N, C-alpha and C positions, 0 to 999 in steps of 0.2 A: 579081758574085761575092758570095756570102754564106756565112759560116761558122756552122754550127749545132752547139750543144752537145747531146749525147745522154747522159743520165744514167740511173742505175739499171739498167745493162746486166747481164744474167747474165754471169758470169765465163767462160762457155764460148762466148760470141758471137765469131764471126770477122769480120774486115773484109769478107770476101766476102758474108756474110749481111747485114751492115749496108748494104753497097753495093746489094745487090739490093732491099732494103726501100725505100731512098730513090729508086732509079732508076725505080720505078713512078710517081713524081711529077715526075721531071725529070732533067736531065743532072747527073751527079755527077762532080766534078773530082777529089776526093781524100777518102779515108776513113782515119782514124787512131783506133786504140783505144789508150788510155793504159795502159801496163804498169808494174808495180813495178820499180824499178831493180835491186833485189837478187834478187828471186825470178823476175822475168819474167812473173808472173801478172797478168792483167787487173785494173785497179783499179776496174772497174765503170762507166767512163764513156769517152766518145770524142768525136770531132769529125767532122762531114761537111761538106765544102765543095762547094757547088752553084754552077754557073755563072750561073744565072738567079735573080735575087732574088724574082721573083713565084712561080716554081716552088718555091723554098725556103719561102716563106710558106705555100704550099698544103701542102707536106710537113709543116710544123710543125702546121698546123691538122688535118691528117688523122691524123698519127701520135702527137702528144702525148697521153699518157694511155692509149695502147694497151698491151696485154700482150705480152711476149716472154719465153718461158721462165718463166711465172708471176711476172713482175715488171712493174710498171707503169712505162713509160718516161716520162722527163721530157725534153722537147725544146723548146729555145728558141734564140734567136740568141745566139751566143757573144760574151761581152764580153772586151775585151782585158785581159790580165793586168795588174794594177795594179803600179806600182813599189813595191817593198818593200826595205828595207835587207837586205843579205846579211850573215849572221854575227853582227854586233855587238849583237844584241838582248839586253837583260837579262832573264833569266828568274827569277833568285833575288835577293831583297833582301839587302843586307848590304854594309857598307863603302863605300857610295857618297858618304859625307861629309855627307849631309843629316841634320839633327836630326829627332827623332821628333815635334817640335812641329807639323810641317806635315801630320800624319796626316789624311787626307780633307779637307784644306783648312781645318780648324778648329784654331786655336791652343789649346794646353792652358791651362787656367786654373790659376793658382797655388793650392795647397792650404793650408789652415790647418795649423799645426804640431800634432802629436798631444799635446803636453804642456800 
């Protein structure tokens, strides 16, 4: 079993179209087109799960870089989603208690008095 990432899909692509494209190269287990949670519109990428790894490799070799709806497809083996912290990431600086002296890892040099 091999999961393939299919990127740069036209937003009008259906799962049926994607399945038929890959079935020409081997047995397809599952097809998923990722959609926006709020709008339901395609996000322009999806996943195709193929039962046979060698057929999946042949499909990648044959379809990567081909055009679909005037878009060049990017197809490769899907990588597992990396673990990332949920929610608590800091996006804005301010009030974290650190002094400004550690800016970019270089301590500030004391300045001469102006008088």
